[in-house]
N, C-alpha and C positions, 0 to 999 in steps of 0.2 A: 611435457608436464605443465609448463607455464600456461599453455592454452587451457588446460583443465582448470587451473586456479583462476584464470580470467573468467571462465564460464561460471564457476562457483561464485565468484565475487559479484558478477552481474545478476545472476539468478537470486542471490541472497537479498539484494536490494529490491528487485522486482517482487519477490515473495512477500516481503514485509509491507510494501505498498499495496499489493493486491489482496493480502489477507484482510486488511481493514476494509477495503472496498468490497470484498466478497461478503463480509458480514453484513454491511449496510445494504448492498444491492440484493443479496440473497434473502435477507431477513425482512427488509423493509420495502423492497422493490423501489428503492430511491436511487435515481441516477444522479449521483452527487458530483457535479462538475467542480465543486470547490475542494474536492479531496486532495488535489495536487497542492493546494496552498498549505496544507498541514505539513507536507514535506518541506516546503520553503520556510515555514515558521520554525520547524525543528532546526534547520540550518542556521537561521538568523539567531535563534536562541544560543547556539554554540558560539556564533560570532560575538554576541554581546558578552557571554560568559568569559570568553578568552580576552576580550578587550578590557575586562575588569580584573581578571585573575590570572592571565597568562595561559600558556599552553596546558598546564595541569588542570585548568578549569574545565577541560573536556569531560572529566569524570563527573563534575557537577551537572554539566549540560546533559549528559547521558541519562540522568535521573530527572532533571527539571523539565527538559523538552517534552517528554511524553506527558508529564503532568500539565504543562501549558496547553499542549494539543488537546488533551482530554477535557480540560476546563473550557476551552473555546468551542470544542465540539458540543459539549453539554449545553452551552449558551445558545449555539446555533440551533440545536434541536428544540430547545425550549421556546425560542423566540420565533423561529421561522418554520422548520421542518414539520413540527407537530401539527401545524395548522393546515398542512397541504398533503397529508397522507392519501387522501382520496382524489387528489388532483395531480397526477404524475407529470403532466406537461407543465403545470405551474411550478412544480418542484424543480424540474429541469431548468426553467428560466430563472427561478429564484436562486438556485445554487450557482448558476453562471454569473448572475449579478453579484453574488457574494464573492465569487472568485475575482472578478474585476475590481471590486471595492478593496479587497485585501491586497491585491497586487499594487494598487495605487497608494494604499496606506503605507505599505512597506517602502515604496519609493519615496514617499514624503518623509518618512522617519529616517531611512538609511541612505537615501540618495539612489541614483541610477548606476553608479559605478560599482563593479563587482568587488566583493570583500573576500579577503583570503583568511582562511582558518587553518589550523595546524593539527596534525595527528598527535596523540599524546606521547608517542614514542616513534623513533626512527629505526633504521636497521632492516636487515633482511634475515630470513630463515631459510635454511637449506632442507628441503624435504623431497624425497623420491628423486633425488638427482637434480632438482631444480631449485634455483634461488629466487625467492619471492618476498615482496615487502611484508614485514611482520604485521603492519597495521591491517593490511587486507586480509590476512589470515585471521586476525582478531575479529574483524568485521564478519567474516564468514561464520566464525564460532558463535558470535552473539546472535546472528540471524538464525542459525540452527537451533540454539537454545530457546529463543523466543518462539520460533515456529513450533518446536516440540511442545513447549508449554501451552500454546494455544490449542494444539491438537488434543492434548491431554484434558484440558478444561472442556473442550467441545465434545469429546467422545466419552469421558469417564467421570463426569461429575453431574450432580443434580442440576446445577446451573446450566451446564451444556445440554442436558436433556430438555430443559425448558426452552433454550434457544432453538434447538432442532424442532421442537413442537411448534414454536411460533413461525419458523421458516416454512414448515410443511403445511400448516393449516392455522393461520392466525385466529380465525373465528372460533374454531374448536378449542384452541389453546385458551382463549379468553373464557369460553364457556365452562372449562374445568377449573377456573380460578386463577389462572396465570395472569399476572399484571403485565399485559403486553406493552402498555405505554412506558412503564418503567424499564422493561427489558429493551425496548427500542432505544430509549435514551442511553442506557448503558452501552448497547451495541454501537451506537453512533459515536459516543465518546471514546470507546475502545478502538474503533477504527481510526479515529483522529490521532490517538496516542501512538498507534503502530506506525502511521505515516510520519509523525513527527520524529519518532525514533529512527526511522529510515533516513530522514533528513539529517540528523546528527551524524549518522554513520557515513553517509555519502559526502558530506560537506568537505572533509579534508582532501577529497580527491577531485573537487571541482571548484569553480568560482561561485561564491554565494551571491545570487542576485534574485530579483523579484519574480522571475519566470522560471526559476530552477525546477519546481515541481511539475510544470506543464509537460516536460519531456517524458515523464513517467506515466502521466494520466492515461493517454490513449493505449499504451502498452498494457497498463493494469486492467483496463476494461477488456482488452482482447484476452488477457490471461484468464480472467474469471469466466468469460463466455466459452473460451476454448477448453478450459479445464472442467467446467461444470458449475453452473450457478448454484450457490448454496452449499458447495462442497469444499471443505478445507483441503482435503487431499487433492481435489481437482485444481485448486489454486496453485498448489505446489507443483503438480505435474505441468500445468499450463506455464508457470514461471520457468520450469526446466526446459520445456520445448522452445519457448520463445527466446529465452536467454541464451540457450545453446546455439540455436539456429542463427541468431543475430551476431553472436560473437564469432562463429565460424565464417559466416558470410563476410564479416568485416575484414577478415584476413585476405579476402580475395577481391572485394569490390569496395567502392566508396561507401562510407558509413550510412549516408542517406539512402543509397540504393539498397544497402543491406536491410535497413529498416523497412523499406517498401517491399522487398522480397519476403520478409518475415510476415508482414501483414497479408500479403497475397496467399502465402502458405496457410495462414490461420483461416482466411476466408474459405479456402478450398476444404480444409478439414471440417469447418463448421457446416459447410454445405452438405457434406455426407454424414455428419454426426452432429445434428443441431442441439442435442441434449448435452454435448460436451464429452470429453474423454472419460471422465468419472462423474456420472450423473449425480446431482445433488438432491436436496430435499425441497427446494423452493417451488412455490406455485408456478413461477415462470418456467422452471425446468419441466414440470408436469405438463404444462401447455405445449412446450416445444416437442416433447416426446410423443404427443398424440398426433402431431401433424405429419 
């Protein structure tokens, strides 16, 4: 049962990081290489909060970090991304540059030494015959709640309908009166907020340093391509497949080899199902499905 909880714990973080990236990549066709830095910013927000207010400041950071991430995401979209929508290669280079700048800025402010942060509570919970850290179960619960909320908004609200319309056909959505620029800005900020929330949740289990988020970036891209570009459900399925496989492989082989095996597995799946496990709405998906 401990293995199942470990899988759920890893899948939860992957899903939160991938959800934000799926919205940005699927809706805006932006390959945002700076997405990993929002995870790092969320973790450092927790570190700052606890340095000022102690362990209990975790609850403040849980609210503040997504707001900080959303604000910085909004600024990045307004200042850089919006100028490059029709130039995808330039966007790739620009977000990579932003990623490097943010990493160095964090090192200048906080130093290169890892920072330790603390879970808001200790202890373990016995469930289904297994004893598991209470904080990790809390993290899984938060991830499930946030993911369910995103799915409800995306699938059952007028705002979600507009998002799906922009993902499927931006020009037509704009023709019927949808403010695609404003929605793009909201989507980018939301993706940054979700990644920052993931950073807060994962921080007590790792050392906080300037390259923390990079570990999740490549996997997040594989998650959304494997699951289906522009599909919330696909992102969840992709997270489950990659998170489960890597956790199980890690019990048998070196973690680095486990990661490589998972990426090879993902490549094989994408080769035979290029549209993803659950096809999404994006123009990129439609192009892949025709090949």
